[in-house]
Structures are given as C-alpha cells and as structure tokens.
C-alpha positions as CSV (number, residue, x, y, z in Angstrom):
1,M,28.9,184.7,-35.5
2,E,29.2,182.9,-38.8
3,P,25.9,182.0,-40.5
4,D,26.6,178.2,-40.5
5,V,27.3,178.3,-36.7
6,A,24.2,180.4,-36.1
7,L,22.0,178.0,-38.2
8,F,23.5,175.0,-36.3
9,L,22.8,176.5,-32.9
10,K,19.3,177.5,-33.9
11,K,18.6,173.9,-35.0
12,I,19.9,172.7,-31.6
13,V,17.7,175.1,-29.7
14,W,14.6,174.2,-31.8
15,S,15.2,170.5,-31.4
16,L,15.6,170.7,-27.6
17,S,12.6,173.0,-27.2
18,T,10.4,170.8,-29.3
19,A,11.4,167.7,-27.3
20,L,10.8,169.5,-24.0
21,V,7.3,170.8,-25.1
22,W,6.5,167.3,-26.4
23,M,7.4,165.7,-23.0
24,L,5.6,168.4,-21.0
25,V,2.4,168.1,-23.0
26,N,2.3,164.3,-23.0
27,T,3.3,163.9,-19.4
28,L,0.8,166.5,-18.1
29,F,-2.0,165.0,-20.3
30,G,-1.2,161.5,-19.1
31,I,-1.1,162.6,-15.4
32,R,-4.2,164.8,-15.6
33,F,-6.4,162.2,-17.2
34,R,-4.8,159.3,-15.3
35,Y,-3.5,157.5,-18.5
36,L,0.1,157.5,-17.6
37,L,0.0,155.1,-14.7
38,F,-1.9,151.8,-14.4
39,E,-3.5,152.3,-10.9
40,E,-6.8,150.6,-11.7
41,G,-5.6,148.2,-14.4
42,H,-5.4,148.7,-18.1
43,S,-8.0,150.8,-19.9
44,F,-8.9,151.8,-23.4
45,G,-7.7,155.4,-22.8
46,S,-4.3,154.2,-21.6
47,A,-3.9,152.2,-24.8
48,I,-4.8,155.2,-26.9
49,F,-2.4,157.4,-24.8
50,Y,0.5,155.0,-25.2
51,G,-0.3,154.5,-28.9
52,W,-0.2,158.3,-29.3
53,L,3.2,158.4,-27.6
54,V,4.7,155.9,-30.0
55,V,3.2,157.7,-33.1
56,S,4.2,161.1,-31.9
57,V,7.8,160.0,-31.2
58,F,8.0,158.7,-34.7
59,L,6.6,161.9,-36.1
60,M,9.0,164.0,-34.0
61,L,12.0,162.0,-35.1
62,K,10.8,162.4,-38.7
63,L,10.6,166.2,-38.2
64,Y,14.1,166.2,-36.7
65,R,15.4,164.3,-39.7
66,K,13.9,166.8,-42.0
67,W,15.4,169.8,-40.1
68,W,18.8,168.3,-39.8
69,K,19.0,167.1,-43.4
70,D,20.0,170.5,-44.7
71,Q,22.8,170.7,-42.1
72,D,24.2,167.4,-43.4
73,R,24.3,169.0,-46.9
74,L,26.2,172.0,-45.6
75,V,28.8,170.0,-43.8
76,R,29.8,167.9,-46.9
C-alpha cells in the first residue's frame, strides 16, 4: 500500500474512533448522572453538561482540522 493511502486511511480510522469514543463517553455520562434528559425539569448540571457538549464538539472539530490539514497539503 502506498504511504499516502495508508496515511489517509489512518486518519479516517482515527477520526471515526475519536468521534465514537466522544459519543460513548458523553452519552454514558449524561445517562448515568441523568443530565441527558429533562425528566424533572432543567437543572444546573444539565446546563453544564450541554455546555460541555458544545465546547467539546468545537474542540473535536478543531482537532480534526489540525489532523486533516497535512492531508490537504499532500493532495495539492
């Protein structure tokens, strides 16, 4: 397998696994501590949880951009 293709596939696997781990951790944390659903109304913990989701998505997308920036340079 060519090095460029191997690097491309490696980045795809790392991106997918990072997203799956992020979803798993946040979903389990939200369900376990009952922050994911509003059964008893809004709470301060739910606000922090959803704030963390927004911030962590932003950070994950920033990480993806950093990882894939090198690939863009190789293609051109």
